[in-house]
C-alpha positions, 0 to 999 in steps of 0.5 A, a space after each residue: 497620587 503617588 500610586 497613580 503616578 507609579 501606575 502611569 510609569 508602569 503603563 508607559 514602560 509596557 507600551 508596544 510589548 504586545 506588538 513585540 510579542 506578536 512579532 515573535 509568536 506569529 511566525 512561530 505559530 505559522 511555521 507550526 501550522 505549515 509543518 502540520 499541514 505538510 505532515 498531513 500531505 506527506 502522510 496522505 501521499 504515503 497512504 496513496 503510494 501504499 494503496 497503489 502498491 498493494 493493488 498492483 501486487 494483487 494484480 501481478 500475483 493473480 494466477 497466470 498474470 504478469 508484471 505488466 498487469 501489476 504495473 498498469 494497475 498500480 499506475 491507474 490506482 495512483 492516478 485515481 487516488 492521488 489527484 493533483 499534487 498528492 502523488 506526482 510522477 509515480 513510477 512503479 517497479 515490479 519484482 518477481 521472485 519465483 524461488 520464494 513465490 512472491 511478487 513485490 511492487 514498489 510505487 515511488 513519487 513526489 508530493 506537493 510541498 509548502 516549502 519552495 524548492 523541496 519535493 518530498 519523495 514517497 516510496 512504498 512497497 507491497 509483497 504478495 504470494 503468487 497464486 498457483 494451483 497445486 495438488 493437495 499436500 498429502 497427495 504430493 507426499 504420499 501419492 494418491 491416498 486412495 491407492 489404485 482404486 480406479 474410481 479415484 483416478 484423476 483421468 477421465 474414465 470411459 463408460 466401460 470402466 465406470 460400469 466395471 468399477 461400479 460392478 466391482 464395488 457392488 460385489 464387495 
């Protein structure tokens, strides 16, 4: 009997311990869950801002394209990929550095938050070289690599010049 009464006393002292453990552990578990979800939403918003900036930089760096084209494309892409709450109120800044030959597009916006009153801001930038057509490098350094041979002139030739160059080449 002695063992049975000790067991009953022990059972009485443990009453309510599960409730206390749940009161302590449940808020911690929910907080951890909300942090994981908030981190995932923030990461997705960063990815959306980066993709928008890259797409805008691609448009702005195209041959004979302007900053407005890059800004418009970045905003369109942000609206398309962002959806509701992912990338809200996006703003785009296009910076062109003619000296370095690059264009940088920065997309900034806010993302939804599970914490009331807190609006996390997301900002991502992408830089690309400005496309331009130039002469080959050895032509720029040494001039025309074929010398004064009229067959390799860069201007259009008349039919007389073509016939003369062909006759001269045939006599060699």
